[in-house]
C-alpha positions in Angstrom: -7.9 -33.7 -68.4 -8.2 -36.7 -66.0 -7.1 -36.2 -62.5 -3.9 -38.0 -61.6 -4.1 -39.4 -58.0 -0.3 -39.7 -57.9 0.1 -35.9 -58.3 -2.2 -35.4 -55.3 -0.2 -37.9 -53.3 3.0 -36.0 -54.2 1.5 -32.7 -53.1 0.1 -34.1 -49.8 3.3 -35.9 -48.8 5.3 -32.8 -47.9 2.4 -31.5 -45.8 2.1 -34.8 -43.9 5.8 -34.8 -43.3 5.8 -31.2 -42.1 2.9 -31.9 -39.7 4.6 -35.1 -38.5 7.8 -33.2 -37.8 5.8 -30.4 -36.0 4.0 -33.0 -33.9 7.3 -34.7 -33.0 8.8 -31.3 -32.1 5.9 -30.5 -29.8 6.1 -33.9 -28.1 9.9 -33.4 -27.5 9.3 -30.0 -25.9 9.2 -30.0 -22.1 5.7 -29.4 -20.8 6.8 -26.2 -18.9 8.4 -24.7 -22.0 5.4 -25.5 -24.1 3.0 -24.0 -21.6 5.2 -20.9 -21.4 5.3 -20.5 -25.2 1.5 -20.9 -25.5 1.0 -18.5 -22.6 3.2 -15.9 -24.3 1.3 -16.3 -27.6 -2.0 -15.9 -25.7 -0.7 -12.7 -24.1 0.5 -11.3 -27.4 -2.9 -12.0 -29.0 -5.0 -10.3 -26.2 -5.5 -6.9 -28.0 -6.6 -8.8 -31.1 -9.2 -10.8 -29.2 -10.4 -8.1 -26.7 -11.9 -5.4 -28.8 -13.7 -3.5 -26.0 -11.5 -0.5 -25.0 -12.8 -0.7 -21.4 -11.9 -4.4 -21.0 -8.4 -3.6 -22.5 -8.1 -0.8 -20.0 -8.9 -3.2 -17.1 -6.3 -5.6 -18.4 -3.7 -2.8 -18.5 -4.5 -1.9 -14.9 -4.2 -5.6 -13.9 -0.7 -5.7 -15.4 0.3 -2.7 -13.4 -1.0 -4.2 -10.2 0.6 -7.6 -10.9 3.9 -5.8 -10.7 2.9 -4.0 -7.5 1.7 -7.1 -5.8 4.7 -9.2 -6.9 7.1 -6.5 -5.5 5.2 -6.3 -2.2 5.3 -10.1 -2.0 9.1 -9.9 -1.9 8.7 -7.9 1.3 5.6 -9.5 2.9 5.6 -13.0 1.5 9.3 -13.9 1.3 10.9 -11.8 4.1 7.9 -11.6 6.4 8.1 -7.8 6.7 4.6 -6.4 6.9 4.2 -2.9 5.2 0.9 -1.0 5.5 2.2 2.1 3.8 3.4 0.4 0.6 1.5 2.7 -1.7 4.1 5.4 -0.8 6.7 3.6 -2.8 4.3 3.3 -5.7 3.3 6.9 -5.5 6.8 8.2 -5.2 7.7 6.6 -8.5 4.6 8.0 -10.1 5.2 11.6 -8.8 8.9 11.5 -9.7 8.4 10.6 -13.3 5.4 12.9 -13.7 7.3 16.0 -12.3 10.5 15.2 -14.3 8.6 14.9 -17.6 6.3 17.9 -17.1 8.7 20.4 -15.4 12.1 19.4 -16.8 11.0 17.8 -20.1 12.9 14.6 -19.4 11.9 11.6 -21.7 9.9 8.7 -20.3 12.7 6.3 -21.0 14.9 8.1 -18.6 12.3 8.8 -15.9 11.2 5.1 -15.9 14.3 3.8 -14.2 14.8 7.0 -12.2 11.3 6.6 -10.7 12.3 3.2 -9.5 15.7 4.4 -8.2 14.0 7.3 -6.2 11.6 4.8 -4.7 14.6 2.5 -3.9 16.2 5.4 -2.0 13.0 6.0 -0.1 12.8 2.3 0.7 16.3 2.5 2.2 15.2 5.5 4.3 12.3 3.6 5.8 14.2 0.4 5.9 17.0 1.6 8.2 14.8 2.6 11.2 12.6 -0.4 10.8 15.5 -3.0 10.9 14.8 -4.2 14.4 11.0 -3.7 14.4 8.6 -6.6 13.8 5.0 -7.5 14.2 2.6 -4.6 15.2 5.5 -2.2 15.7 6.6 -2.6 12.2 3.1 -2.3 10.9 2.6 1.0 12.8 5.9 2.4 11.6 5.2 1.7 7.9 1.6 2.9 8.3 2.9 6.2 9.7 5.5 6.5 6.9 2.8 6.0 4.3 0.6 8.7 5.9 3.5 11.2 6.2 4.3 10.7 2.5 0.6 11.3 1.5 0.4 14.4 3.7 3.6 15.8 2.0 2.1 15.2 -1.4 -1.2 16.8 -0.3 0.3 20.0 1.2 3.4 20.7 -1.0 1.5 22.8 -3.5 4.6 24.3 -5.1 5.8 20.9 -6.3 2.9 18.4 -6.2 0.1 20.8 -6.9 -1.5 19.7 -3.6 -4.8 17.9 -3.6 -5.5 18.7 -7.2 -2.7 16.4 -8.3 -0.5 16.5 -11.4 -2.4 16.5 -14.6 -1.4 16.3 -18.3 1.3 13.7 -17.8 2.5 12.9 -21.4 2.5 9.4 -22.9 5.8 7.7 -23.3 8.0 9.1 -26.1 7.6 7.5 -29.5 10.2 5.0 -30.7 11.3 5.5 -34.3 12.1 2.3 -36.1 14.0 2.7 -39.4 12.0 1.5 -42.3 8.9 0.7 -40.3 7.8 4.1 -39.0 7.3 5.3 -35.4 5.7 3.4 -32.5 3.6 5.6 -30.3 2.0 4.7 -26.9 -1.1 6.8 -27.0 -3.5 4.0 -27.7 -4.4 1.4 -25.1 -3.2 -1.4 -27.4 0.3 -0.1 -27.8 0.5 0.7 -24.1 -0.6 -2.9 -23.4 2.5 -4.2 -25.2 4.7 -1.8 -23.4 3.3 -2.9 -20.1 3.6 -6.5 -21.1 7.3 -6.2 -21.9 8.2 -4.2 -18.8 6.1 -6.4 -16.4 7.4 -9.6 -17.8 11.0 -8.4 -17.5 10.4 -7.3 -13.9 8.7 -10.6 -13.1 11.7 -12.5 -14.6 14.0 -10.5 -12.4 11.9 -11.1 -9.3 11.8 -14.9 -10.1 15.6 -15.0 -10.5 16.1 -13.1 -7.3 13.8 -15.5 -5.4 15.7 -18.5 -6.7 19.1 -17.0 -5.8 21.0 -17.3 -2.5 19.8 -13.8 -1.6 16.2 -14.9 -2.1 16.8 -17.9 0.3 18.2 -15.4 2.8 14.9 -13.5 2.6 13.0 -16.7 3.4 15.3 -17.4 6.3 14.4 -13.9 7.7 10.7 -14.8 7.4 11.2 -18.0 9.4 13.5 -16.7 12.2 15.8 -13.7 11.7 17.7 -14.5 14.9 18.4 -18.0 13.8 19.3 -16.7 10.3 21.9 -14.4 11.9 23.4 -17.3 13.8 23.9 -19.4 10.7 25.9 -16.7 9.0 23.3 -14.6 7.2 23.9 -10.8 7.3 20.4 -10.0 8.3 20.9 -6.2 8.3 22.1 -6.3 4.7 19.4 -8.8 3.6 16.6 -6.6 5.1 18.0 -3.4 3.5 18.3 -5.1 0.1 14.8 -6.6 0.5 13.3 -3.1 1.2 15.3 -1.5 -1.6 14.5 -4.1 -4.4 10.8 -4.2 -3.4 10.5 -0.4 -3.5 12.3 -0.3 -6.8 9.8 -2.5 -8.6 6.9 -0.6 -6.9 8.4 2.7 -8.2 8.5 1.2 -11.8 4.9 0.2 -11.5 4.1 3.8 -10.3 5.8 5.3 -13.3 3.8 3.0 -15.7 0.6 4.0 -13.9 1.3 7.7 -14.1 2.0 7.8 -17.8 -1.0 5.5 -18.6 -3.6 7.4 -16.5 -1.9 10.8 -17.2 -2.8 11.9 -13.7 -1.5 11.3 -10.2 -2.8 12.6 -6.9 -2.2 12.2 -3.2 -5.0 9.5 -3.2 -2.5 7.3 -5.0 -0.5 7.1 -1.7 -3.6 6.6 0.5 -4.1 3.9 3.1 -6.9 2.3 1.1 -4.5 1.7 -1.8 -1.9 0.2 0.6 -4.6 -2.1 2.1 -5.7 -3.2 -1.4 -2.1 -4.1 -2.3 -1.7 -6.2 0.9 -5.0 -7.9 0.2 -3.7 -8.9 -3.3 -0.8 -10.7 -1.8 -2.6 -12.3 1.2 -5.6 -13.5 -0.8 -3.6 -14.6 -3.8 -1.0 -16.5 -1.7 2.0 -15.1 0.2 5.4 -16.5 -0.5 4.4 -17.9 -3.9 5.3 -16.5 -7.3 1.8 -16.9 -8.9 -0.2 -15.9 -5.8 0.2 -12.1 -6.2 -0.6 -12.4 -9.9 -3.9 -14.1 -9.1 -4.6 -11.6 -6.3 -3.9 -8.6 -8.5 -6.2 -9.8 -11.2 -8.9 -10.5 -8.6 -8.7 -7.2 -6.9 -8.5 -5.3 -10.2 -11.8 -6.7 -11.4 -13.5 -6.9 -8.0 -14.2 -3.1 -7.7 -16.1 -3.3 -11.0 -18.1 -6.2 -9.8 -18.9 -4.4 -6.5 -19.6 -1.1 -8.2 -23.2 -1.3 -6.9 -21.9 -1.5 -3.3 -19.0 1.0 -3.6 -19.5 2.4 -0.1 -19.0 -1.0 1.4 -15.9 -1.9 -0.7 -13.4 -1.8 2.2 -15.7 -3.8 4.4 -16.0 -6.5 1.7 -12.2 -6.4 1.3 -11.7 -6.9 5.0 -14.2 -9.8 5.1 -12.4 -11.5 2.1 -9.0 -11.1 3.9 -10.4 -12.5 7.2 -12.0 -15.5 5.5 -8.7 -16.1 3.5 -6.6 -16.0 6.7 -9.0 -18.3 8.6 -9.7 -20.9 5.9 -7.0 -20.4 3.2 -3.7 -19.7 5.0 -1.8 -20.1 1.7 -4.3 -18.0 -0.3 -6.1 -19.0 -3.5 -3.0 -20.6 -5.0 -2.3 -22.7 -1.9 -6.0 -23.8 -1.7 -5.9 -24.8 -5.4 -2.7 -26.8 -4.9 -4.3 -28.6 -1.8 -7.4 -29.5 -3.7 -5.4 -30.9 -6.6 -3.3 -33.0 -4.2 -6.4 -34.4 -2.5 -7.9 -35.1 -5.9 -4.8 -37.0 -6.9 -4.9 -39.0 -3.7 -8.5 -39.8 -4.2 -7.9 -41.0 -7.7 -5.1 -43.2 -6.5 -7.2 -44.5 -3.6 -4.8 -43.1 -0.9 -5.6 -41.2 2.2 -4.4 -37.6 2.0 
């Protein structure tokens, strides 16, 4: 039977019309929304692309540290309140959820917000005496608080099991879905999607907070807290809220860490962990939304790259921070923005 070209034209016309409508829709989308949609699709597709369990584990750890660094950025980057014992908030959330699930049998979905709330309460406890401290005095006070918390976890054998830590922490409780079965979070792939949802929700909340009037009050504290008080900002309230919110998100990250690794120890609250968290914010870019994300990814993968020089890791971290402070005051994100601006000026033939 001879082929009819008109039939082929009729079949291809709906396809061409569909592709044309799709192209017009993409062109009408704002660039930011299109980038966000493509980014979300890429994040959803990560477990299907990354087949190596070890690489997926590192990605999961990067997501946890992205939340930690972003919460610390609220304190250090936006409010200018240096905290060298920040791992205490992270560890308190981890221990709270681990002990409640193991000793009392509480479900993960209850201990997740409770871990954040307990860290919030601890943040208020440390925030009240540190209200009028700044500079090196604030750094020493927070450093002491972090060490006190670690020593308590190390010596309170009846509760924290001392230096041996808490083992056998269960995975998050399965979620039954009618007609589709039960979703478990034992595998790294399913836990990745849990981390992705929780971390994106927390980052959205941090973003909204930064853009709010309260977030602008935090930035006023960073510039000059005395002047902020004179223009009508309740600096005491703003500092307390800043400590509390920052500690809450750190506690949430600690809970996610404890139920992913299934183990938590006093080393989780150590000075080295706090220093690494500060380095994530400083090197990535203090006072920026994307800076802590970049810093968290960098310092999650850097120990693996430096595995051959593990004994010199803290020395290398210190050197990276020193070089960042000397030559990249705004961190990697700020340096990238400066380079793009100079490149644009060069293309347009203007002097930067």
